[in-house]
C-alpha positions as CSV (number, residue, x, y, z in Angstrom):
1,X,0.0,0.0,0.0
2,X,1.4,3.4,-0.9
3,X,2.2,5.9,1.9
4,X,0.2,9.0,2.4
5,X,3.0,11.1,0.9
6,X,3.1,8.9,-2.2
7,X,-0.6,9.3,-2.6
8,X,-0.2,13.1,-2.3
9,X,2.5,13.0,-5.0
10,X,0.3,11.0,-7.3
11,X,-2.6,13.4,-6.8
12,X,-0.3,16.4,-7.5
13,X,0.6,14.8,-10.8
14,X,-3.0,14.3,-11.8
15,X,-3.7,17.9,-10.9
16,X,-0.9,19.1,-13.2
17,X,-2.5,17.0,-16.0
18,X,-5.8,18.7,-15.4
19,X,-4.3,22.2,-15.4
20,X,-2.4,21.3,-18.6
21,X,-5.7,20.5,-20.4
22,X,-7.4,23.7,-19.2
23,X,-4.3,25.9,-19.9
24,X,-4.0,24.6,-23.5
25,X,-7.6,25.4,-24.3
26,X,-7.3,28.8,-22.7
27,X,-4.1,29.7,-24.6
28,X,-5.8,28.8,-27.8
29,X,-8.9,30.7,-26.9
30,X,-11.4,27.8,-27.3
31,X,-13.5,25.5,-25.3
32,X,-12.4,22.0,-24.5
33,X,-12.8,19.4,-27.2
34,X,-14.8,16.3,-26.5
35,X,-11.6,14.3,-26.2
36,X,-10.1,16.9,-23.8
37,X,-13.3,17.0,-21.8
38,X,-13.2,13.2,-21.4
39,X,-9.6,13.3,-20.4
40,X,-10.3,16.1,-17.8
41,X,-13.3,14.3,-16.3
42,X,-11.3,11.0,-16.0
43,X,-8.4,12.8,-14.3
44,X,-10.8,14.6,-12.0
45,X,-12.3,11.2,-11.0
46,X,-8.7,10.0,-10.2
47,X,-8.1,13.2,-8.2
48,X,-11.2,12.6,-6.1
49,X,-10.4,8.9,-5.6
50,X,-6.8,9.7,-4.5
51,X,-8.2,12.5,-2.2
52,X,-10.5,9.9,-0.5
53,X,-7.6,7.5,-0.1
54,X,-5.5,10.2,1.5
55,X,-8.3,11.1,3.9
56,X,-9.0,7.5,4.8
57,X,-5.4,6.7,5.4
58,X,-4.9,9.9,7.6
59,X,-8.0,9.0,9.6
60,X,-6.6,5.5,10.1
61,X,-3.3,6.8,11.3
62,X,-5.0,9.3,13.5
63,X,-7.2,6.7,15.2
64,X,-4.1,4.5,15.8
65,X,-2.3,7.4,17.6
66,X,-5.4,8.2,19.6
67,X,-5.8,4.6,20.8
68,X,-2.1,4.4,21.7
69,X,-2.0,7.6,23.7
70,X,-5.5,7.7,25.4
71,X,-5.6,7.4,29.1
72,X,-7.7,4.3,29.6
73,X,-8.9,5.2,33.1
74,X,-10.0,8.6,32.0
75,X,-11.8,7.2,28.9
76,X,-13.6,4.7,31.1
77,X,-14.7,7.4,33.6
78,X,-16.0,9.6,30.8
79,X,-17.7,7.1,28.5
80,X,-18.9,4.2,30.6
81,X,-21.2,4.8,33.6
82,X,-20.8,1.2,34.6
83,X,-17.2,2.0,35.5
84,X,-18.3,5.0,37.6
85,X,-20.3,2.5,39.6
86,X,-17.1,0.6,40.4
87,X,-17.2,-2.3,38.0
88,X,-14.1,-3.5,36.2
89,X,-14.0,-2.4,32.5
90,X,-12.6,-5.7,31.5
91,X,-15.5,-7.6,33.1
92,X,-18.1,-5.2,31.6
93,X,-16.5,-5.5,28.1
94,X,-16.5,-9.3,28.4
95,X,-20.2,-9.3,29.5
96,X,-21.2,-6.9,26.7
97,X,-19.4,-9.0,24.1
98,X,-21.4,-12.1,25.3
99,X,-24.6,-10.0,25.3
100,X,-24.0,-9.2,21.6
101,X,-23.5,-12.8,20.8
102,X,-26.8,-13.8,22.3
103,X,-25.8,-14.8,25.8
104,X,-28.7,-14.2,28.3
105,X,-28.0,-12.7,31.7
106,X,-29.1,-16.0,33.3
107,X,-26.3,-17.8,31.4
108,X,-23.5,-15.4,32.5
109,X,-21.4,-15.5,35.5
110,X,-23.1,-13.6,38.3
111,X,-20.4,-11.0,38.5
112,X,-20.6,-10.4,34.7
113,X,-24.4,-10.2,34.8
114,X,-24.1,-7.6,37.6
115,X,-21.6,-5.6,35.7
116,X,-23.8,-5.5,32.6
117,X,-26.9,-4.5,34.6
118,X,-25.1,-1.5,36.0
119,X,-24.7,-0.1,32.5
120,X,-28.3,-0.5,31.6
121,X,-30.0,2.7,30.2
122,X,-33.1,2.6,32.4
123,X,-34.3,6.1,31.5
124,X,-34.6,5.1,27.8
125,X,-36.4,1.8,28.2
126,X,-40.1,1.2,28.4
127,X,-39.5,-2.4,29.6
128,X,-39.3,-3.8,33.0
129,X,-35.9,-4.0,34.7
130,X,-36.0,-7.8,34.8
131,X,-36.6,-8.3,31.1
132,X,-33.6,-10.3,30.0
133,X,-34.5,-10.9,26.4
134,X,-34.7,-7.2,25.4
135,X,-32.4,-5.3,27.7
136,X,-30.5,-2.3,26.5
137,X,-26.9,-1.5,27.6
138,X,-24.3,1.2,27.2
139,X,-21.5,0.2,24.9
140,X,-18.2,-0.3,26.9
141,X,-15.4,2.2,26.6
142,X,-13.5,0.7,23.6
143,X,-16.7,-0.2,21.6
144,X,-18.1,3.3,22.3
145,X,-14.9,5.1,21.4
146,X,-14.5,3.2,18.1
147,X,-18.2,3.7,17.3
148,X,-17.8,7.4,17.9
149,X,-14.9,7.4,15.5
150,X,-17.0,5.6,12.9
151,X,-19.8,8.2,13.4
152,X,-17.3,11.0,12.8
153,X,-16.4,9.4,9.5
154,X,-20.0,9.8,8.3
155,X,-20.7,13.1,10.2
156,X,-17.5,15.0,9.4
157,X,-19.2,18.3,10.5
158,X,-18.8,17.2,14.1
159,X,-15.0,17.4,13.7
160,X,-15.3,21.1,12.7
161,X,-17.7,22.5,15.3
162,X,-17.8,22.8,19.1
163,X,-19.0,19.6,20.7
164,X,-20.0,19.3,24.4
165,X,-20.8,16.0,26.1
166,X,-23.3,15.9,29.0
167,X,-24.2,13.2,31.5
168,X,-28.0,13.9,31.1
169,X,-30.4,15.0,28.4
170,X,-32.1,17.7,30.4
171,X,-32.8,20.7,28.1
172,X,-31.0,24.0,29.1
173,X,-30.3,27.5,27.7
174,X,-27.0,28.0,26.1
175,X,-25.6,31.5,26.0
176,X,-24.9,33.1,22.6
177,X,-22.9,36.3,22.2
178,X,-21.5,38.5,19.5
179,X,-19.3,41.3,20.9
180,X,-17.3,42.1,17.7
181,X,-19.0,45.5,17.2
182,X,-17.9,46.8,20.6
183,X,-14.5,48.4,21.1
184,X,-12.4,49.7,24.0
185,X,-11.6,53.4,24.5
186,X,-8.9,55.8,25.7
187,X,-9.4,56.9,29.2
188,X,-8.1,60.3,30.4
189,X,-6.6,60.8,33.8
190,X,-9.2,60.9,36.6
191,X,-12.0,60.2,34.1
192,X,-14.7,57.8,34.9
193,X,-14.9,54.6,32.9
194,X,-18.1,54.3,30.8
195,X,-20.1,51.1,30.6
196,X,-20.6,48.9,27.6
197,X,-22.5,45.7,28.3
198,X,-22.0,42.5,26.5
199,X,-25.3,41.5,25.1
200,X,-26.0,37.8,25.6
201,X,-28.7,35.8,23.9
202,X,-29.8,32.3,24.7
203,X,-30.5,29.3,22.6
204,X,-32.5,26.4,23.9
205,X,-30.7,23.1,23.4
206,X,-32.2,19.7,24.2
207,X,-31.5,16.1,23.3
208,X,-33.3,14.4,20.5
209,X,-33.2,10.6,20.7
210,X,-31.8,9.0,17.5
211,X,-32.0,5.4,16.6
212,X,-30.1,3.4,14.0
213,X,-33.2,1.3,13.3
214,X,-33.0,-2.4,13.6
215,X,-30.2,-4.6,12.3
216,X,-31.0,-8.3,12.2
217,X,-28.3,-10.9,12.7
218,X,-28.7,-14.7,12.2
219,X,-28.1,-17.1,15.1
220,X,-25.4,-18.8,13.0
221,X,-23.4,-15.6,12.7
222,X,-23.8,-14.9,16.4
223,X,-22.6,-18.3,17.4
224,X,-19.6,-18.2,15.0
225,X,-16.6,-17.3,17.2
226,X,-14.7,-16.1,14.0
227,X,-17.4,-13.5,13.2
228,X,-16.6,-10.0,14.5
229,X,-20.0,-9.1,15.9
230,X,-18.8,-5.9,17.5
231,X,-17.1,-4.7,14.3
232,X,-20.2,-5.5,12.3
233,X,-22.5,-3.6,14.6
234,X,-20.2,-0.7,14.9
235,X,-20.2,-0.2,11.2
236,X,-23.9,-0.9,10.7
237,X,-25.2,1.2,13.7
238,X,-22.7,4.1,13.4
239,X,-23.1,4.6,9.7
240,X,-26.8,5.1,10.1
241,X,-26.6,7.4,13.1
242,X,-23.7,9.3,11.6
243,X,-25.6,10.0,8.4
244,X,-28.7,11.4,10.1
245,X,-26.7,13.5,12.5
246,X,-24.7,15.0,9.6
247,X,-27.9,15.8,7.8
248,X,-29.6,17.4,10.8
249,X,-26.5,19.3,12.0
250,X,-26.2,20.7,8.4
251,X,-29.7,21.5,7.3
252,X,-32.0,20.6,10.3
253,X,-35.0,22.8,10.6
254,X,-34.7,23.5,14.4
255,X,-38.2,22.3,14.9
256,X,-38.5,18.8,16.3
257,X,-34.8,18.3,15.2
258,X,-31.5,20.2,15.6
259,X,-31.0,23.5,14.0
260,X,-28.6,23.0,11.1
261,X,-25.5,25.1,10.5
262,X,-26.9,26.1,7.1
263,X,-30.4,26.7,8.3
264,X,-29.2,29.2,11.0
265,X,-26.6,30.9,8.8
266,X,-26.8,34.5,7.6
267,X,-26.1,35.4,4.0
268,X,-22.7,37.1,3.4
269,X,-22.9,37.2,-0.4
270,X,-25.6,36.7,-2.9
271,X,-24.7,35.8,-6.5
272,X,-25.7,38.0,-9.3
273,X,-28.8,37.4,-11.4
274,X,-28.4,34.2,-13.5
275,X,-25.9,32.6,-11.2
276,X,-28.4,30.0,-9.9
277,X,-25.8,27.2,-10.3
278,X,-22.5,29.0,-10.5
279,X,-20.1,31.0,-8.3
280,X,-17.4,33.5,-9.4
281,X,-14.0,34.4,-7.9
282,X,-15.4,37.7,-6.8
283,X,-18.2,36.0,-5.0
284,X,-15.8,33.9,-2.9
285,X,-13.7,37.0,-2.1
286,X,-16.7,39.0,-1.1
287,X,-17.8,36.0,1.1
288,X,-14.5,36.0,2.8
289,X,-14.7,39.8,3.4
290,X,-18.2,39.5,4.9
291,X,-16.6,37.9,8.0
292,X,-15.1,40.0,10.7
293,X,-11.3,39.6,10.7
294,X,-11.6,38.3,14.2
295,X,-13.0,35.1,12.9
296,X,-10.9,34.7,9.7
297,X,-7.8,33.3,11.5
298,X,-9.6,30.0,12.1
299,X,-11.9,30.1,9.1
300,X,-12.6,27.5,6.5
301,X,-15.0,26.9,3.6
302,X,-17.7,24.2,3.7
303,X,-19.3,22.8,0.6
304,X,-20.2,19.5,-1.1
305,X,-18.2,17.7,-3.8
306,X,-20.3,19.1,-6.7
307,X,-19.6,22.7,-5.6
308,X,-15.9,21.9,-5.2
309,X,-15.9,20.5,-8.7
310,X,-17.1,23.8,-10.2
311,X,-14.7,25.9,-8.1
312,X,-11.7,23.8,-9.2
313,X,-12.1,25.4,-12.7
314,X,-11.9,29.0,-11.3
315,X,-8.7,31.0,-11.6
316,X,-7.5,34.2,-10.0
317,X,-6.3,37.3,-11.9
318,X,-2.8,35.8,-12.4
319,X,-4.2,32.7,-14.0
320,X,-3.6,30.5,-10.9
321,X,-6.4,28.0,-9.9
322,X,-8.2,29.0,-6.7
323,X,-8.0,25.4,-5.5
324,X,-4.6,24.0,-4.6
325,X,-4.1,20.4,-3.5
326,X,-1.8,19.8,-0.6
327,X,1.4,17.8,-1.2
328,X,2.5,17.8,2.5
329,X,1.0,15.7,5.3
330,X,-0.8,17.7,7.9
331,X,-1.4,20.6,5.5
332,X,-5.0,20.7,4.1
333,X,-5.9,21.5,0.5
334,X,-6.4,25.2,0.0
335,X,-9.0,27.4,-1.5
336,X,-7.9,31.1,-1.7
337,X,-5.5,30.3,1.1
338,X,-8.1,28.7,3.4
339,X,-8.8,25.0,4.1
340,X,-12.2,23.6,3.2
341,X,-14.5,20.9,4.6
342,X,-16.4,18.6,2.3
343,X,-19.9,18.0,3.6
344,X,-22.1,15.7,1.6
345,X,-25.3,17.2,3.1
346,X,-24.5,20.8,2.0
347,X,-27.0,22.0,-0.5
348,X,-26.1,21.6,-4.2
349,X,-25.9,24.8,-6.3
350,X,-29.5,25.8,-7.1
351,X,-31.8,28.8,-7.1
352,X,-31.8,30.4,-3.6
353,X,-29.6,27.6,-2.2
354,X,-26.9,28.3,0.4
355,X,-24.2,26.1,-1.2
356,X,-21.1,27.5,0.5
357,X,-20.3,28.5,4.0
358,X,-17.2,30.3,5.2
359,X,-16.0,31.2,8.7
360,X,-15.1,29.9,12.1
361,X,-17.5,27.0,12.5
362,X,-16.2,26.0,16.0
363,X,-17.2,29.4,17.3
364,X,-20.4,29.5,15.2
365,X,-22.0,26.2,15.9
366,X,-22.5,23.9,18.9
367,X,-23.4,20.2,18.9
368,X,-24.4,18.5,22.1
369,X,-24.0,14.7,22.7
370,X,-25.5,12.9,25.7
371,X,-23.8,10.0,27.5
372,X,-22.6,7.1,25.4
373,X,-24.1,5.0,22.7
374,X,-26.6,2.4,24.0
375,X,-27.5,-0.9,22.3
376,X,-30.8,-2.8,22.6
377,X,-31.0,-6.5,21.7
378,X,-34.3,-8.2,20.8
379,X,-34.2,-12.0,20.9
380,X,-37.8,-13.2,21.1
381,X,-39.3,-10.9,18.3
382,X,-37.5,-12.8,15.5
383,X,-36.9,-16.1,17.3
384,X,-38.9,-17.9,14.6
385,X,-36.4,-16.7,12.0
386,X,-33.5,-17.8,14.1
387,X,-32.4,-14.2,14.4
388,X,-31.7,-11.5,17.0
389,X,-32.2,-7.8,16.3
390,X,-30.0,-4.9,17.4
391,X,-30.8,-1.3,17.7
392,X,-28.5,1.6,18.6
393,X,-29.6,4.7,20.5
394,X,-27.9,8.1,21.0
395,X,-29.1,11.5,22.0
396,X,-27.9,14.8,20.5
397,X,-28.9,18.3,19.5
398,X,-27.3,21.3,17.8
399,X,-27.7,25.0,17.5
400,X,-26.0,28.1,16.0
401,X,-24.3,30.0,18.8
402,X,-22.7,32.8,16.9
403,X,-24.1,33.6,13.5
404,X,-21.5,36.3,12.9
405,X,-18.6,33.8,13.0
406,X,-19.5,32.4,9.6
407,X,-21.6,33.4,6.6
408,X,-23.2,31.8,3.6
409,X,-23.0,32.3,-0.2
410,X,-26.5,32.1,-1.6
411,X,-27.4,31.7,-5.2
412,X,-30.0,34.2,-6.6
413,X,-33.6,33.1,-7.0
414,X,-33.4,33.6,-10.8
């Protein structure tokens, strides 16, 4: 397998090929021929594939470093309430693994069964405490951590905004503030200081309960010791929850679901009439300038892949492409000197759509996650099929906390 740097070098070579095709047509003052267009599109597909490979390999390397350096005792205390009750993490993990493979509480060692019960999410269950065939339990530390990593893969917005973790889902008011319009003043000798209040607002943030829906697993797979039940469920449950989280954190209405970062954004630049599916260099520059310089230091763009595809063809006044691929590990690709975030749930270019965001998203948006990820197992419901069903549950909410920290580019209505 090629290294990350080798992949970056390959991508840089493909990008040079793409620029060569565009530059030749530009020098000759003509549009691309059918052959050139096909060549360019094929190269762009290779560029995207290599970019995905780089991101995947960097995530893999990052996860490995995190798991090597994380303090196990702190992770347990933060992610697994069973450990806060004094149970051994190893015992709880063993019991949870048996639970996933279809072992009932009555078949476990008493100490294992006790450990597992201590991680039961009672406030989320409508069943009696003693129901063994359909109990629901918090994922142990390692399972929960790896599942969260998998969720981040499908909800990449979470890695770009402020995230708080709470031990309960009680709704509360979160303070919002924008003090960029207020400035200090020179004070003369013996002069009284004037007052200038910081105006706080509030945003109500709760905890919506999300489910992965059911995943059915056959008895044969559960009984097969070579089958990685935990790995299968991590992928199946996390992908589903990650996708809906990313969708709601991006374009959620704020009514019966989180407020999305796009939904709560203010417009920094509107395209000229006729630009219902396009964006110009000047539009992007104006969007950058619509943000107070206080937020530009940590700013980035956010868009989907189709928007990036259109922007790759834009050039500045010197003829240099606006988009520049990174050839160095740890340095992101650049757009007008800023990094960008690909978000599959960002609106596509269309009339009145907010297809591009720019700003400091960590200051601008807050996501709240509650406790860990809990798993419910149903044995009896599908017993006649020789199957057990699994469901994942997690609670979360999101809200814009500073709408001045980022702005949107909006296409005109016509």
